N, C-alpha and C positions, 0 to 999 in steps of 0.2 A: 504494500500500500504506500503510495507516495506521501511524503510529509506534507501536511497542510501548511500553507504559508503562515508565517508569524503575523498575527493581526496587530494593529497598533496597540501598544501597551502603555503609552504615556502621551500626554498632550499638555503643552507643546513639546516638540522634540528636544528643545534645549532647556527643559524644566529644571534640571539639576545644575546646569551651567549658570542659570540666572537666579536661582532660588535665594542665594545669599545676598546678592547686591541689587537685583532688579526690582521693579515695582511689585512683583509677586512675593518679595521677601516679607511684606507686611501681612500677607494673607495666611490664615491658619490652615492646618491640616485637619481633615475629618476622616476618621476611620469608619468605613461603612461595612456593616455585616450584611452580606447579601443573602437572598433566598437561595436554597440549594441549587448548585450548578448554574447560576446565572451571572457569574463574574464577567465572562466575555460579552454576553448580551448587554450588560450594564456599561461596559467599556465602550461598546459600539454606540450606545445611546449618548454617553457623555461626549464622545468625539463629535457626533452629529450636532450636539448642542453647544459645542465649543467650550465645554467645562474642563478645567485643569485636573488631570488625574494621573495615577500610576497604578498599574496592575502587573506586579512582578510575575513572570512566567519562566518555566523551564521546559526543556525538551525531554520527554519520556519515551523510551523505546521498550517494546516487549514483543514476545513471539506468540502468535496465535495461529493454530492449525498449520504450523510449519512455516508461516510467513512472518516477516518482521513488520511490526506496526510501529508507528511513530506519531506523536502529536505534542502540542504545547499545552501545558496545564498550569494552573495557578500555583505559585510557590507557597502561598498562604491561603489554602482553600477557604472560601467563604468571606474573603476580605478584599476590598479595593480601597485605595487611598485617594481622597478628593481634596483639592486645595482651592480655597476661595472664601468669600464672605458668606454671611447667612443666606443671602439671596441664592448663591450657588448651591448651598445645602438644600434649600427648599426646592430648587430646580431638580436636584438629584432625586429627592423623595418622590417627585411626580412620575418617575419611571415605574413605580410600584414594584420594584425589584429589591428594595432594601428592607431588611428585617429589623435592623437596629443601627443606631449611630453611637459610636464610642467616643467619649470625651478624651481629648488629648491635652493633658496638663503641661507636659514638658515638650513644647513645640520644637525647641532646638535639638533635643535628643532624638526625636522621631525623624527630623529632617536629616540629621547625620546618619542615622541607621539606614534610612531609605536611600540616601546617596551612595552608601557603601554597597547596598544590594544592587543598585543600578550599575555601579562600577563592575561588579562581578558579572552581571548580564552582558555588559558591553565588551568584556574581555573575551567572550567566546568560550569560556571554560564550561565544562560539564558540571551543572549544578545539581545538588542533592538537597531536597527540603528536609529540615530537621524539626520534628514535632515538639521538641522541648529543648530548653537551654541546658547546657552541660558544662561542668568544670573543665578548665583547660589552661595551659600556660599562655599568657598574652605575648603576642609577637607582632612585629612589623614586617611586611613583605618588602624585600629590598631588590628583587630582580623579577623580570618578566612583566606581563601586562597588568598585574595586580600591584606593582610597586607603589609604595606609599600608603597602602591600606593597613589598618591595624585590626586585629581580632584575636581569636584563640586558635591554638593547634590542638587537635584531638588525635590520639593514636588509636588506630583500629587495625589490629593485627600488625602486619609489616608496613601498612600504609599510613600516611599522615594526611589529615584533612584540615584545611583552613576554614574557620567557622565565623560567620558574621551573624550578629544577633539583632533582632528587632524586639527590644525590651518590652514595649507595650503589649505585644502579642505573646510574649514568652515563647517565641519560636525563632528559627533562624534558617540559614542556608550555608552549605559547605561545598568546597571544591577540593580535589586532591592536589597536593603539592609535594615538592621535594625539599629535603633538608637545607639545600644551598640557597633556597629562595627566601629565607626569612632569618631574622635575628630577634632575640628576646627583647621585650620592652622593659627597661629598668630605670628606676629613679625619676620617672616623670609620669604625668597623667596619661593613661592608656587610650582614652577615647579621643581619637583624632578624626574630626569630621572631614568629609570630602565635599568641597563645594559649599560649606556652611561654616559660620563662625560659632564660637561658644556663646551660650547665653550669659 
């Protein structure tokens, strides 16, 4: 089965390049809990309405009846991230696809977390959704397309995974890395935003 094309997963395309310094910097994030399996439909409606959003996706492959299947699925099932004022929130609710709206008390932290997830997506690395946060050594990636990102390293058998957290959801995403690609974070604050300043 051919891979379905990656649908638009954020709008505008430079959302994280401008989120810290552009006019959108003053707009809050809203975490929207969608009705079951409606994340992509919601993203399409947001795009048609010109609403600013981010729907993290990953490519999943599996074998069915001897044939390889592939599709893009939400990294955080049931959630989509909207950025805008209260008018944008109300416009999103009119889709009738939203089950709940989660309050975001720490806007700077969520912005930094989502920017790191976006960086992982843009790197082209094979992403793995992580259903819960896990302890691990904090590191900074110093080589490759993820250079500059900070997160945790998790050891799974003989493999190492670099883990980015979205603290509000208590979930994360990981990619496989090699030992030469990172160094320990020591003696300084470990949460280093990408494309966003500290609060």
